[in-house]
N, C-alpha and C positions, 0 to 999 in steps of 0.2 A: 357474753360474747358481743363485741362491738359490731354495729351495723355497717355494711358497706355503703358507700355514697349512692345517692339516687338523685338524678337530675330532673326527675318528675316529667320526663318527655311525654308520658302517657296522659298527663292532665291537659286535656284539650287536644291531644293528638288524634289523628284520624286513623282508624283501624279498618283494613280492607279484608273482608272474609273471603277466603278461597275454599271452594268445595273441590278437593283434589280430583275426584273421579270425573269431574265435568269441566275442568279448566283448560287443560291442554294435554294431548296424547302424543308423546314423543316417539313411541315405538309401534304405533299402528295396531295395537291390540283392542282398540275400542274403549279403553279406559284411560282417563287422565293419570298423570304420574308426576313424580318429583322432578325429573329432568325437564318435563314439559313446563312445570311451574317456573323453574329456574330460567328457562328460555324466555318467559313472558314477564319476568320481574321488572324489566325496563318500562313496560307499559304501566305497571302499578306505580313505579317511582314517578313517571311523567304525569300520572293522574294527580299526584300531590299527596298521596297517603304517607303516613308516618310508620305504619307497621302492617304486616300481613298476619292474619290468623288462619292457620291451616286446620280444617276439620280433620278428624283422626286419620293418622297414617300408620298406626301400629298394626302388628300382625293380628289377623282376625279371620274367622270363617265367613265374615261379611253377611251374617244373617240380618244385621241392622247397619250394614255398610260402614263398619269400623267402630261403631259405638258398642261393639261386643268384642272386647280385647282379649286375645289369647296369649299375648306376650307384650308387656308394657315397655320392654327395653329393646325392641327391634322394629324395623320397618317391614310392612307386609310386602312380599315380593311383587305384588300387583303394582305397587307404587315405586319400587326401586330398592335401594340398599341404604345402609347407614352412611356409606360414602357419598351417595347421592344427596342425602340430607345435609351432610357437612358442606357439600358444594353449594347447596341452596342457601345455607346460612351465610357462607362466605360471600356469595354474590349479593345477597340482600344487604349485608353490612357494607359492602363496597358501594352500594347505591344509596346508603343512608337509611335503609329500611330496617326496622326491628322485626324479629320473628317470634310470633306467639303460636303455641300449639294447643290443641284441644285435649284436655286431660279428663278422661272418663273414669272417675275414681269411685263412684258409688257401687258399681257392679262390674263383673267381668263376663267374658264368654263362658258357656258351659264346657268349652274346649280348653280353658286355661288349666295348666297343671295343678294349680291350687285347688280348683273345684274337683278335678278328677280324684285327687287325694281325699278331699273333704267328704265326698259322697261315697267313698269306698267302705267306710265303716263309721260307727259312732265313737271309736276310740283312737283313731289315727291322730298324728300330731296336728293336723289341720282340720280336725273334726268340727271345731267351733269357729272356723274362719268365715263361714257363711251363716245365714239366718235360717236355722232349722227349727222345726216345731212338730210336736205330735199332733195327730188328728184328734178331733173331738170324738166322743164316745160313739157318735153315729157315723164316723168316717169322714165327716166334712172338714174343711180347712179350719185352722185355729181361730180365725176371725173373719170379718167381712171386707178386708182390704182388697182393693181392685187394682188391676194393671191398667196403665194408661192406654195400652194397645188392645184392651178389651178382655172381659172376663175376670176371674179371680187372680189375685196377685200371688197365689200359692200353687205350686206344682208338686204333685206326688212323685216321690222317688222310690223305686222298688228296692234299691240296694239298702238304704237305711230304714225303709218303711216309715218315712217321715215326709213332711212337706218342706219345701224351701221357698223363700220369698223371692219374687221377681217383680219389680215395679214396672218393668217394660216387657220384653218378650220372655217366654219361658226359658229361652236359651241365654238369658242374661241374669244369672243369679246375683242377688245382692250380697255384698260383703258385710261382715259383722264388725262394725267399728267399735263395738263395746269390748272387743278383744284387742289389747295393746299390741299384740304381735302383728295384727293386720295393719294397724296404724303405722308401725315401724316399717313394715314391708312396703307400704304405699309411699311413704316419705322417701324411701330409698329409690323408688322408680322416678319420683319427681326430681330428685337430685341428679339422676343419670342424665336427664336432658339438659338440666342447668349446666352440667359439666361440658355438654356438647355445644353450649353457646346460645341456647334459646334465651330470649329476652322477657318472656312472660308466658302466662297460661290463660286460656279461656277454660273455666271450670264448668263442665257439663253438670247439670242438675246439682248445683252446689248446696242445696238445702236437703238433699236426700241421703246424706251419709249415715245418719243415725236413725234408728227406729225405736219405738217405745218398747222397753225391755219386757213390760208386762203383756205386750201384744193385745192391748185393748182395742175393741172395735171402734171404727170411726162413727160419729153421729151422722144421720142422714139430713139432707136439706131439700129433697125433692128435685124435680127437673128444673135446672137453672136457665136463665136467659141472660147471657153476659157478653162481654167484649173480649173474652180470653179465647184466642184461637185454639188453645189446647183443650178447651172445654166446649163441646158442641152438642147439639140436641140429640145426636145419635149415639153418643158415647156416655154410658152411665157413670164413668169415672167422675164426672162433674156433679153427680147427684149426692156426693158425700162432702162433709167438712173434713178435710184431711188433717185431723188433729193429732193422730198418733203414728201415721206411717211415714211422716217426713217433718222437717223443720223442728227437730227436737232440741232442747236446751244444750245437750252435749255437743251439738254441731259447732257451737261457738269455740269450744276448746280446741277442736281439730283445726278450725280455720286459723287460730292463733299459732298452732304448731306449723302449719303451712307457711304463714307469713314470716315466722321466725326463720324458717329455712330460706325463703326467698331473700330475706333481708341480709343474708350472708353473701349475696351476689349483687354486683353493682347494677343500678339502673333497670331493675326488673319490676314486673307488675303482674297482677292477677285481676281478671274480670270474671265475676260469677254469674251464671245463669240462674235466675230465681223463678221457679214456677210454684206459685202458692195462692191460696185463697185471698191473701192480703199481701201481694208481692211487694208493694211499696214499703210497708212496715218492715218486712224482712230485709229489703235493700237497706233501709235506714240502720237496722240493727247490725247487719253484716259489714257495713262500711264505716261505722262510727269509730272515732279514734284513729290510731295508726298501727293497730296490732291485728287487724283481720284483713278483709279484702280491700284492695286499692279502689276497685270499682265494682259495680254490679248493674245488671239490667233485668227488668221484668218484661212481661209480654204486653204491657199496656199500650205500646205504640205499634204492636204487631197485629192489631185487630182491624176490623173494617171501618171504624168510625174516624173520619178525619174532620169532623165539624169543629168549628172554633169553640163551641160550648163544651164539647167533650175534652178537647185539648186543654182548655182553661181549667176545667175541673180536675183533670189529671195532674197538671202542674201545681194546682192549689193543694191537692192532697199530698203530692210529693214534698212540697215546701213545708207543709205542716209536720210531716213525719221525718224528713231527712234534711234538716237545715245544714248539716256539715258534710254529710257523705257525698262522694263524687259518683255521679251516674254515668253510664254509657248508653246512649240512645241509638237504637237501631230501628229502621223502618221496614227492614226485611231481614230474613235469614233463610237457612236451608230447611226450616220446618214449617213455614207459613206461605200462603199465597203471595206472589210477588206484589210489591207496592204499586207497580205499574197498573195492575188490574184491581188490587184491593182498594186502593184509594182513587185510581184513575178511571175505573169502570171498564166497560166492554170496549169502548173506543177512547183510550186515554187522551186527554188534552195535554199537550206537552207543557203548556203554561202552568197547569196544576203540578206537574212533576217538577218543574223548576222552582215553584214556590215551596213545595214540600222539601226539596233539597236545601233551599236557603234557610227555611225554618229549622231543619235539623242542624245545620252548621252554625246557627246563631244561638242555639240552646246552651245553657250551662251544662258542661259535661264533655264526654269524649264520643264523637260520632263513630258509628260502626256501619260501613257500607258492605252490602253483600254483592258479590260479583254479578255484574249485569245491571245493577241499579243505575249506574251511570249511563247505561245505554237506553234506559226506559223500557226494558224487556217486560212484556206482559206475561202472565201465567201461561205456560204451555199446556195444550190439551193432549193428554196421553190416553190412548185407547186402553181398555181393560187388558187386552192380550199383551200389551207392552209394559204394564205396570211392574215395578220392581219392589216398591215399598210395601213391606208386610202390613203396615198400618192401613194403607189404602186398600189392599186386597181384602183385609178382614172387614173393613167398614164400607166397602163398595155396596151400592152406588151412591148413597147419600153423602158419603165423604170419600173423596178420591185419593186421599193421601198426599204425600209431599213430593211426588215425582215431578209435578208440574213446575216447581221452582228449581229443579235440579238438572234439567236438560243441558246439553253441552253449550258452552260459551261460543258465540258466533264471532270469529275473528275476521274472516274474509267472505264477504257476501258473494263473491264470484266463484269461489271454490266449491267443488261438489260436497265436501264435508265441512264447509264454512271455516276451514282452517283449523278445525279441532284436532284432527288426526293426520297421520302420514301414511296410512295404509288403507287396505280395502276392508278391514274387519268392521262389522257393524257396531256403531257406538252402543254403549250399555243402555242408554236411553235414546229414543229417536231424536234426530235433529228436527228443529222446529222451523218450517219454511217461512213463517211469518217474521223470523228473526233476520232474514237476509238483508232487508233494507235497513235494519238497525245495527248491522255488524260494525265492528270497529273500523274496518276498511272504508265503509261508506260514510260513517260519521266523521272520520278523520278529514275527509275532503270538504266537509260542510262547516264553515266557520260558525254557523248558527245552530249547529247540532247540540243535542243534550250533552253528549260526551264533552264537547269543547266548552260548554257552559260549566260542567263540573270541574274541568281543569282550571278554568279561570276563577271559579268560585273558591276552590281549595287554595289556589295560589294567593288570592286576595285575602282569604281568612288568615293565612299565616302572618300577615302584617297587622292584624287587629288584636292587640293585646287585651282589650276590654272583652272581646268575644272568647278569647282563649282562656282567660283566667278570672273574669269578673263575676260578681254576684248577680243574682237575677231576682227582679221584683215584677209581679204581674200587674198590668193595668186592669181596670174593671172588665168583667165579662161582657162580651159583645156577640150578637147573634151571627155575625159574619166574619169578624176579624179577631185573630189571636194576636195579642200585643203584650209586650213586656219590655222592661228596661234592664240593660246590663250595665254594671258600674264597676270600675277598677281604677284605683289610685287617682280619684278625683275626676275621671272621665266617665261620661254617660252616653249610652247609645239606646235610643228607642227603636224597637224592632216591631213592625206591624205587618201581618200577613193575612190577605183575604183568601180564605179557603172556599168561598162561595161562588156560585155561577152568575152573580150580578155585582154591579158596582156597589161600593160601600163607603160610608162616611163615619168618622168617629171624632170625638172631641180631641183637640190638641191640648195635652197637659200644659199648664202655664209655664213650667220651667223650660219647655222646649220651643217656646215662641221665638226665641232668638237662635235656635239651633240651625245648623247647616245640614244639607242632605249628604248622606254617606252612600254613594251609589255602589250597588253590587254589579260587577260587570255582566252584561247580558240579561239583567233582570230589571224591569221597570214597572210601570203601572201605578205609580203613586205620586201625589203632589200635595202641597200645603196651600190652603187658601184661607186667609183670615184666622178664624178660631178652629178650623177643621183640617183633618187629614182626609184626602180623597184617594180611594184605592179602586182601580179598575178590577174587572173580573180576574181572579187569580193574580192580582197585583201585590206588590210589596213595597215597603218604604222603610228606610233607616235614617234616623236623624241623630246627629252627634253634637254633644256639648263638650 
């Protein structure tokens, strides 16, 4: 079958992630919804994004807030209807925005009809649609696999008198991708939304689809100390090398089937979330060639370290492993502490948030912004009694979960509900009073605000072909400055970012001694003198040849 045309809008395009529950509440029930998003799409278009990514909107019991799907082909009534979704897609397309949706394909809810049938007996037509296993002779689970949310990844079921696999909550049983019928059914659900006009997918846990058929136990590695926000000192999940419970060789074949399906629809794309011991290598493997993922991202920029030495090491490792694949770089998402606090600290310096934004927009790849990044929102403090995230409730108090980055978006600093809702119903997570002065309404009025900086930055970037499409080569590691050169069709741009709290100097590479400065609107702090580049605290400089 011939491929549909693809204009590669996603290569270098800016993706804006929307967490539907917390974006805009149109009916006053305390939960954001699709009509609310539709009403606010003008804001996203004016920001300068190329696409929106919607976290899950499918029908769900909401044990994990939509990442536990009970019907892949319908919208949960909490968010609206399929007609509301069609209206959202039409409005987005009218504004020049693409629509990407979150596909949660590795597991379903335990309320999905497939699982209800599968657990009913060992002989029903869907008996092998999920990962079932007998207990050991002593009654224990078949192996040592762990759930990311704590405890064993195996749950005993009294109906079948067997264990079933769940990499996340026990209410999220894993599908058995070794069964071709499962693959066919899942591809059918993906096609459903393509026919409705979606332009792409963010694939949740894209390396979790297959498990080791022999159910071999993972080797241990002891208590780690790393930069992966999904692995922390209080969660034993990180104490294993996840050799057999995910990232299996068969996964490649399924990704090829997914790609073949998307290639039948024009101008579509997929970005995969990769959570793995060696995420960069998996990114390289999954994005190589033109028959798997278009893009992938790992958690390497979602940790606490923003030092130039860490960033240089990360990009060095990425370049070594992924010379041709196309990355998507995010500094925040709905699963990690907001970058405003994670990189900015307790009292974020807006200069650092500006240099972080410029750094993200100058990297080779497709930037992904999480709602509120452009406002510089810090992590919200959510009291235990207000927690909604099962991960945080389980791991409290040492790990408070993900609610702090999911609180409602502040639209109007003067409104009682900050413009999030239209009724008196209490929002599903509490409003954060510290957000009032950072609300869209307040930053709109200030030409020097971070929001207006983002707007000018994204508009400026659209005219920089070398940043949208160019190759990337690192300059030598520097204790304060992250620097690299982008090159495209004979044009070169040197990009230098000072992530430290003091001024910095670095050698000016010989070829750039005749270069001209390429100013980023609203961002300064850099100059050239003789053989050196000088950068102020949290300063940046671009030089073009």
